[in-house]
Backbone bond lengths (Angstrom), bond angles and torsions (degrees), N, CA, C in turn:
res aa  C-N    CA-C-N  psi(-1)  N-CA   C-N-CA  omega(-1)  CA-C   N-CA-C  phi
1 X - - - 1.430 - - 1.583 107.89 -
2 X 1.307 119.74 126.10 1.463 123.80 -177.02 1.484 110.32 -78.76
3 X 1.295 110.94 158.40 1.530 117.98 -178.52 1.430 119.27 -64.54
4 X 1.423 113.43 -40.78 1.401 124.66 -177.01 1.513 114.13 -111.69
5 X 1.308 120.23 142.18 1.390 124.48 177.70 1.579 113.96 -124.63
6 X 1.266 113.04 151.55 1.617 112.82 178.35 1.604 106.70 -99.96
7 X 1.392 113.81 4.96 1.474 116.81 172.50 1.571 110.96 -86.44
8 X 1.286 111.52 115.42 1.543 119.27 -178.32 1.581 109.91 -75.37
9 X 1.305 111.61 144.69 1.441 117.94 171.07 1.490 111.62 -124.17
10 X 1.389 117.19 108.23 1.511 119.22 -172.88 1.464 114.31 -64.22
11 X 1.385 121.33 -12.84 1.468 120.46 -179.10 1.516 109.48 -86.47
12 X 1.281 120.64 -8.01 1.477 119.17 178.04 1.538 110.37 -85.81
13 X 1.390 110.15 147.82 1.510 115.25 174.71 1.498 109.11 -70.44
14 X 1.381 116.00 160.55 1.490 121.05 178.35 1.521 112.62 -98.69
15 X 1.221 116.38 146.52 1.464 126.75 174.61 1.541 110.76 -132.49
16 X 1.293 115.42 108.25 1.495 117.61 -173.23 1.543 112.72 -103.82
17 X 1.311 116.34 137.79 1.560 120.32 -178.98 1.543 103.66 -130.43
18 X 1.356 112.88 124.27 1.453 122.38 164.72 1.506 105.16 -89.76
19 X 1.285 116.72 98.81 1.463 120.87 -170.99 1.540 114.43 -81.46
20 X 1.250 117.67 122.51 1.462 122.18 172.39 1.544 108.82 -117.49
21 X 1.249 117.16 177.66 1.489 123.61 -173.82 1.409 110.69 -147.38
22 X 1.299 119.66 79.67 1.481 122.24 -175.72 1.573 103.94 -128.05
23 X 1.391 109.90 152.57 1.455 117.12 -179.05 1.599 106.64 -80.99
24 X 1.321 121.41 -30.20 1.420 120.90 -172.40 1.575 116.71 -126.37
25 X 1.244 119.55 -20.39 1.411 121.91 -172.67 1.555 110.58 -99.89
26 X 1.319 112.09 155.70 1.491 122.29 172.24 1.540 108.98 -73.27
27 X 1.337 113.46 77.27 1.551 119.74 -174.85 1.548 111.53 -91.33
28 X 1.334 121.37 3.09 1.489 120.86 -176.17 1.524 103.78 -119.11
29 X 1.359 110.93 139.23 1.601 117.82 166.93 1.483 104.73 -111.27
30 X 1.344 109.26 145.53 1.429 121.39 173.23 1.614 111.69 -129.85
31 X 1.323 114.09 136.99 1.417 120.08 -179.40 1.493 107.81 -138.69
32 X 1.217 119.53 135.19 1.581 125.50 177.62 1.502 112.44 -110.28
33 X 1.248 114.47 150.55 1.451 118.88 178.93 1.543 111.24 -48.33
34 X 1.420 108.74 141.82 1.492 115.58 -175.00 1.492 112.40 88.48
35 X 1.344 119.52 -10.90 1.407 122.34 179.22 1.514 118.80 66.51
36 X 1.334 113.45 5.41 1.471 117.53 -175.63 1.478 113.11 -65.97
37 X 1.281 123.82 -35.23 1.352 133.89 -179.49 1.578 113.50 -114.32
38 X 1.320 116.35 109.37 1.453 117.82 174.09 1.521 101.67 -134.43
39 X 1.347 113.44 129.08 1.456 119.43 -177.51 1.496 114.15 -142.39
40 X 1.289 118.83 153.36 1.439 128.54 170.55 1.498 108.11 -103.61
41 X 1.366 119.53 124.75 1.440 123.09 -174.84 1.509 111.49 -138.69
42 X 1.253 118.18 158.00 1.467 126.76 170.13 1.486 107.52 -68.97
43 X 1.290 116.32 152.68 1.522 123.42 -177.68 1.528 111.92 -44.84
44 X 1.259 117.01 -57.74 1.475 124.83 -174.44 1.599 106.90 -65.06
45 X 1.280 118.34 -44.29 1.450 120.36 175.84 1.533 113.98 -60.39
46 X 1.378 116.13 -33.07 1.496 123.27 176.54 1.513 108.51 -61.62
47 X 1.370 114.99 -57.14 1.538 116.99 179.94 1.530 108.85 -55.69
48 X 1.263 121.59 -43.99 1.541 118.52 179.27 1.491 114.52 -65.95
49 X 1.335 118.02 -36.59 1.347 121.08 178.36 1.546 115.67 -65.33
50 X 1.346 112.42 -47.39 1.468 120.09 175.67 1.530 112.06 -57.56
51 X 1.326 110.59 -51.39 1.507 115.67 178.98 1.555 115.38 -60.63
52 X 1.340 116.04 -38.64 1.397 116.72 177.33 1.600 109.00 -68.24
53 X 1.361 121.43 -42.13 1.348 120.49 179.80 1.541 114.93 -64.96
54 X 1.261 120.44 -44.48 1.427 128.08 174.43 1.482 110.89 -58.10
55 X 1.407 115.83 -45.99 1.505 119.32 -175.05 1.594 109.59 -69.09
56 X 1.351 114.51 -26.92 1.573 114.43 -178.22 1.523 110.49 -92.74
57 X 1.274 120.11 -31.54 1.473 124.70 -170.34 1.545 108.75 -101.80
58 X 1.342 120.62 -36.45 1.464 125.44 -176.27 1.443 113.32 114.79
59 X 1.254 119.90 -169.68 1.478 126.33 -176.46 1.483 113.96 -62.64
60 X 1.267 120.13 144.23 1.387 131.79 172.68 1.490 109.40 -129.42
61 X 1.358 115.01 161.97 1.550 120.48 164.74 1.585 96.53 -82.33
62 X 1.331 111.38 123.36 1.450 117.68 175.95 1.545 109.26 -101.24
63 X 1.353 117.92 122.72 1.371 127.66 175.68 1.502 110.43 -104.70
64 X 1.244 114.13 115.34 1.426 119.11 179.32 1.551 113.90 -109.54
65 X 1.282 121.62 127.70 1.475 125.26 179.99 1.556 100.84 -86.10
66 X 1.279 119.28 75.17 1.391 123.01 -174.74 1.588 110.09 -164.41
67 X 1.342 118.26 158.27 1.381 119.55 177.27 1.537 115.91 -69.89
68 X 1.321 118.42 122.91 1.497 118.73 -173.10 1.542 108.91 -120.91
69 X 1.327 119.43 8.14 1.482 122.27 175.20 1.478 107.92 -154.65
70 X 1.328 113.17 162.89 1.508 118.43 176.86 1.511 108.95 -135.58
71 X 1.328 117.99 161.38 1.409 123.30 175.76 1.525 110.03 -134.42
72 X 1.309 120.97 141.32 1.458 123.25 -179.02 1.618 106.74 -130.81
73 X 1.222 119.07 130.49 1.507 120.08 -178.64 1.429 115.76 -73.58
74 X 1.293 119.36 -178.33 1.461 124.46 -176.58 1.551 115.43 -51.47
75 X 1.340 118.68 -33.25 1.479 123.43 179.58 1.439 107.99 -89.48
76 X 1.312 128.89 6.46 1.366 131.45 -178.98 1.493 120.31 78.55
77 X 1.400 113.26 14.23 1.413 119.11 178.66 1.440 111.41 -93.64
78 X 1.374 116.28 143.10 1.450 122.15 175.63 1.528 113.68 -52.90
79 X 1.327 116.38 145.14 1.490 121.24 179.23 1.448 107.69 -150.03
80 X 1.360 118.38 172.11 1.458 122.23 175.19 1.506 108.23 -70.44
81 X 1.355 112.47 155.04 1.521 118.34 -178.90 1.582 110.89 -92.63
82 X 1.326 119.16 3.99 1.354 123.13 178.11 1.522 111.96 158.99
83 X 1.269 111.45 164.44 1.611 112.81 -176.70 1.492 110.22 -61.03
84 X 1.256 126.33 -19.51 1.458 124.97 176.66 1.462 117.00 -56.14
85 X 1.392 113.34 -26.60 1.479 118.21 -178.28 1.551 112.92 -112.17
86 X 1.297 115.83 20.97 1.500 119.65 -179.53 1.524 104.94 -62.18
87 X 1.415 113.74 129.90 1.396 119.11 -178.06 1.533 116.90 84.35
88 X 1.318 115.18 -9.85 1.466 121.11 -179.83 1.604 107.92 -134.75
89 X 1.297 117.30 41.60 1.468 119.57 -172.02 1.507 112.64 -60.56
90 X 1.249 116.55 150.68 1.516 125.91 -178.43 1.551 110.41 -65.61
91 X 1.237 120.76 -22.43 1.402 124.78 -176.03 1.472 121.48 -94.71
92 X 1.285 117.70 2.83 1.460 122.45 176.51 1.497 111.87 -143.24
93 X 1.348 119.13 160.49 1.456 122.84 175.20 1.480 107.84 62.28
94 X 1.362 115.57 -146.86 1.547 121.86 -178.27 1.545 112.40 -55.15
95 X 1.334 120.02 -23.72 1.422 121.34 -177.42 1.503 111.61 -59.30
96 X 1.359 112.13 -39.64 1.476 115.74 -174.21 1.614 110.51 -64.77
97 X 1.357 111.17 -37.86 1.472 116.46 175.47 1.583 113.22 -63.93
98 X 1.197 114.15 -45.52 1.520 114.45 -177.29 1.524 110.32 -74.53
99 X 1.333 118.25 -24.99 1.444 118.59 169.68 1.636 109.33 -63.60
100 X 1.324 115.43 -48.78 1.503 114.45 -176.81 1.520 104.98 -69.61
101 X 1.236 126.73 -36.58 1.441 126.24 -173.22 1.582 106.23 -71.29
102 X 1.292 120.31 -35.70 1.507 124.28 178.31 1.484 112.72 -68.97
103 X 1.326 116.49 -43.16 1.458 127.23 175.27 1.554 108.07 -55.10
104 X 1.276 113.95 -55.77 1.521 118.24 -177.71 1.538 110.63 -63.71
105 X 1.392 117.22 -39.21 1.395 123.05 -177.52 1.520 111.38 -62.69
106 X 1.345 114.60 -52.81 1.539 115.74 -175.16 1.484 112.33 -66.24
107 X 1.388 114.70 -34.93 1.465 119.59 178.29 1.539 113.38 -66.41
108 X 1.352 114.27 -46.66 1.465 116.48 178.57 1.509 112.33 -67.05
109 X 1.309 117.29 -39.34 1.480 122.63 177.50 1.569 106.45 -58.06
110 X 1.308 118.69 -49.02 1.347 120.86 -177.58 1.517 111.32 -59.83
111 X 1.286 119.61 -42.93 1.434 125.48 177.02 1.564 113.92 -57.00
112 X 1.344 114.60 -42.71 1.433 122.00 -176.46 1.566 118.20 -79.17
113 X 1.326 112.24 -37.98 1.424 119.24 179.25 1.545 116.26 -61.73
114 X 1.310 119.56 146.91 1.445 122.02 176.12 1.515 107.24 -61.40
115 X 1.348 114.81 144.06 1.524 120.55 -179.98 1.520 110.72 -55.06
116 X 1.287 123.05 -33.05 1.461 121.09 -170.96 1.453 112.30 -80.89
117 X 1.268 116.74 -2.81 1.561 120.61 179.59 1.589 106.96 -93.50
118 X 1.302 117.08 83.13 1.475 122.16 -173.69 1.547 109.24 -121.89
119 X 1.245 111.23 163.52 1.414 123.96 179.41 1.619 110.17 64.53
120 X 1.285 114.69 51.39 1.431 125.62 175.86 1.556 106.69 -81.80
121 X 1.433 112.25 108.85 1.482 113.03 175.75 1.529 112.75 -55.63
122 X 1.385 115.89 138.38 1.439 123.21 179.70 1.472 109.93 -128.66
123 X 1.350 119.99 131.42 1.429 127.40 -177.17 1.506 106.55 -129.50
124 X 1.334 116.84 142.36 1.423 122.76 175.88 1.449 112.17 -94.13
125 X 1.329 116.60 111.90 1.477 120.60 177.97 1.575 107.81 -87.35
126 X 1.317 115.42 124.88 1.513 121.18 -178.83 1.456 109.15 -110.41
127 X 1.398 114.87 88.07 1.410 117.51 -175.97 1.574 108.10 -107.89
128 X 1.328 112.41 84.82 1.475 119.12 -175.25 1.537 106.19 -124.71
129 X 1.259 115.96 179.67 1.472 122.09 176.65 1.456 111.98 63.99
130 X 1.363 116.09 31.84 1.592 120.81 179.13 1.408 109.79 -72.12
131 X 1.283 118.80 138.32 1.461 122.67 -178.57 1.474 110.82 -75.85
132 X 1.361 119.89 -28.84 1.483 121.19 173.02 1.567 109.57 -137.59
133 X 1.323 112.76 163.12 1.457 118.50 -175.85 1.488 103.79 -77.05
134 X 1.396 116.14 139.26 1.451 122.55 175.06 1.524 109.33 -128.69
135 X 1.328 114.67 167.00 1.408 128.27 -178.15 1.504 106.79 -67.48
136 X 1.358 120.82 149.03 1.472 120.47 176.15 1.602 110.65 -65.18
137 X 1.347 114.90 -38.26 1.478 115.01 175.78 1.502 113.08 -59.20
138 X 1.402 118.68 -41.39 1.398 124.45 178.43 1.513 111.85 -57.74
139 X 1.370 112.72 -48.47 1.519 118.34 176.38 1.467 111.74 -61.68
140 X 1.250 123.47 -36.32 1.474 124.65 177.82 1.527 110.47 -64.90
141 X 1.268 113.53 -43.34 1.431 120.69 179.91 1.543 108.60 -61.61
142 X 1.261 116.20 -45.21 1.460 123.08 -177.58 1.508 109.92 -64.96
143 X 1.369 120.96 -36.94 1.371 124.79 176.95 1.515 110.73 -62.00
144 X 1.356 115.70 -34.11 1.448 119.78 178.36 1.467 113.05 -77.73
145 X 1.323 119.93 -51.41 1.443 126.33 -174.49 1.469 113.42 -63.61
146 X 1.344 117.53 -40.05 1.449 122.58 -173.47 1.494 110.39 -98.07
147 X 1.286 118.57 11.14 1.563 118.51 -173.98 1.542 111.22 -54.79
148 X 1.295 119.04 -51.45 1.386 122.53 -176.21 1.521 114.71 -63.08
149 X 1.428 115.78 -24.09 1.439 119.50 -174.82 1.486 114.18 -97.31
150 X 1.395 116.12 -10.33 1.514 122.90 -175.71 1.439 110.01 -66.05
151 X 1.279 121.96 141.63 1.462 125.10 171.08 1.516 114.12 -56.17
152 X 1.314 121.71 137.46 1.408 124.05 -176.08 1.571 107.05 -108.74
153 X 1.376 109.88 139.87 1.456 115.98 178.70 1.486 107.14 -143.97
154 X 1.259 114.95 148.36 1.483 127.11 169.35 1.501 109.71 -102.77
155 X 1.330 117.14 134.92 1.480 118.83 175.08 1.493 111.17 -64.63
156 X 1.303 113.32 158.08 1.494 121.31 179.17 1.559 111.20 -50.54
157 X 1.299 118.12 146.04 1.516 120.46 172.49 1.557 104.79 -59.11
158 X 1.297 116.05 130.92 1.514 126.32 179.82 1.470 110.47 104.23
159 X 1.351 117.24 -4.86 1.442 120.47 169.60 1.469 111.14 -65.25
160 X 1.267 119.39 150.04 1.461 123.80 178.02 1.561 110.41 -127.84
161 X 1.344 116.15 151.70 1.464 121.19 175.85 1.565 109.60 -66.88
162 X 1.344 114.66 153.66 1.475 114.59 -175.48 1.615 114.79 -65.27
163 X 1.296 116.76 -16.60 1.469 117.03 179.19 1.560 106.72 -160.57
164 X 1.321 118.01 170.62 1.491 122.06 -174.14 1.503 110.07 -84.62
165 X 1.283 121.95 12.75 1.414 123.56 174.97 1.628 106.92 -84.06
166 X 1.323 118.25 -15.82 1.505 120.93 -176.13 1.553 104.28 -102.33
167 X 1.310 117.80 142.17 1.489 124.26 -176.24 1.433 110.10 -83.39
168 X 1.389 120.70 -0.94 1.393 123.37 -179.05 1.479 111.26 170.46
169 X 1.338 118.81 -178.57 1.491 121.76 -175.93 1.477 106.75 -77.29
170 X 1.362 118.40 121.86 1.524 118.55 176.41 1.461 111.16 -65.11
171 X 1.294 113.78 155.54 1.537 124.37 169.76 1.556 105.09 -61.73
172 X 1.309 110.43 149.86 1.458 121.70 176.44 1.460 110.90 -114.98
173 X 1.349 119.04 124.95 1.434 124.80 176.00 1.514 112.18 -110.25
174 X 1.297 120.81 120.94 1.398 121.38 177.88 1.551 109.32 -100.04
175 X 1.304 111.26 134.46 1.457 116.04 -176.05 1.509 114.24 -100.24
176 X 1.255 121.29 -16.04 1.459 127.19 -179.83 1.565 107.38 -129.87
177 X 1.268 117.62 128.72 1.526 117.06 168.89 1.573 104.13 -80.20
178 X 1.374 113.52 147.04 1.483 115.45 176.25 1.606 111.36 -68.13
179 X 1.316 117.91 147.90 1.363 119.24 -176.74 1.537 113.62 -72.29
């Protein structure tokens, strides 16, 4: 049984992470169900914080604002996963960084979590096209609060999860329509 699943469980609390990937800044935002805890953390602190919370409280639906699947066309070249990401493809610009951050995050979280905590639902939050720059903690809270209202997308057929720890391609929720 794989650590992460694309099958959502509405009974689980939400844990949202605006995932950044910086050597020295607090580039990650974390928000927990109920909004009681909202933090800005460094990348390594974020992994530890999420692992500690899930280990002590139990499974959550994990919303990551990061690339969780990829798509490659017939010639093997990277391409967008659907019209929802046109102009913001996973394979160029900031998408590449969030892909690297997500891969490291899910692998390290898998390594740290107890073996019995399996089938953690994973959703890709797509918070792009923002009209103004916002703090990572604000973005994490928004991923949490607007989760049920966000547009839902499935990646194109032929898309694959970023690693074999996921049992399939996670659902994508877009929080801003492009202008």
